C-alpha positions as CSV (number, residue, x, y, z in Angstrom):
1,M,-146.7,-103.8,258.0
2,P,-146.1,-107.5,256.9
3,L,-146.8,-108.6,260.5
4,I,-150.2,-106.9,260.5
5,A,-151.1,-108.6,257.2
6,I,-149.9,-112.1,258.6
7,V,-152.2,-111.5,261.7
8,L,-155.2,-110.4,259.6
9,A,-154.7,-113.4,257.2
10,A,-154.6,-115.7,260.2
11,L,-157.7,-114.2,261.7
12,A,-159.6,-114.6,258.3
13,I,-158.5,-118.2,258.1
14,G,-159.5,-118.9,261.6
15,F,-163.0,-117.3,261.1
16,E,-163.4,-119.2,258.0
17,Q,-162.7,-122.5,259.7
18,L,-165.1,-121.6,262.5
19,V,-167.9,-120.9,260.0
20,Q,-167.2,-124.2,258.1
21,W,-167.1,-126.2,261.4
22,K,-170.4,-124.6,262.7
23,Y,-172.4,-124.1,259.5
24,G,-171.0,-126.6,257.1
25,P,-170.5,-126.0,253.3
26,M,-173.3,-123.6,253.0
27,G,-171.7,-121.4,255.5
28,I,-168.4,-121.4,253.6
29,I,-170.5,-120.5,250.4
30,A,-172.1,-117.6,252.1
31,F,-168.8,-116.3,253.7
32,V,-167.0,-116.5,250.2
33,A,-170.1,-114.8,248.5
34,L,-170.1,-112.0,251.0
35,S,-166.3,-111.5,250.9
36,I,-166.3,-111.4,246.9
37,G,-169.2,-109.0,247.0
38,I,-167.4,-106.7,249.4
39,K,-164.1,-106.9,247.6
40,A,-165.7,-106.4,244.1
41,K,-168.1,-103.7,245.5
42,N,-170.9,-105.8,244.0
43,T,-174.0,-105.4,246.3
44,M,-176.0,-108.3,244.8
45,I,-173.3,-111.0,245.5
46,G,-172.6,-109.5,248.9
47,G,-176.3,-109.4,249.7
48,V,-176.8,-113.0,248.8
49,G,-174.0,-114.0,251.0
50,A,-175.3,-111.8,253.9
51,V,-178.8,-113.3,253.5
52,I,-177.6,-116.9,253.5
53,L,-175.5,-116.1,256.5
54,V,-178.4,-114.6,258.4
55,M,-180.6,-117.5,257.5
56,L,-178.0,-119.9,258.9
57,L,-177.7,-118.0,262.0
58,A,-181.4,-117.6,262.6
59,Q,-181.8,-121.5,261.9
60,S,-179.2,-122.4,264.5
61,G,-180.4,-119.9,267.2
């Protein structure tokens, strides 16, 4: 069980670094808002994070 938690934490940190490298500070803000919204079950915060991420993805694509 602890091995799974370590692997998941490493994947999350890796994904966060990828978002920061590719999309800058706004990508991190969006990722954090989305994560907080999901964990807190707050649809408004999660929705704001998701919208910002989609806007960043659409801009770069």
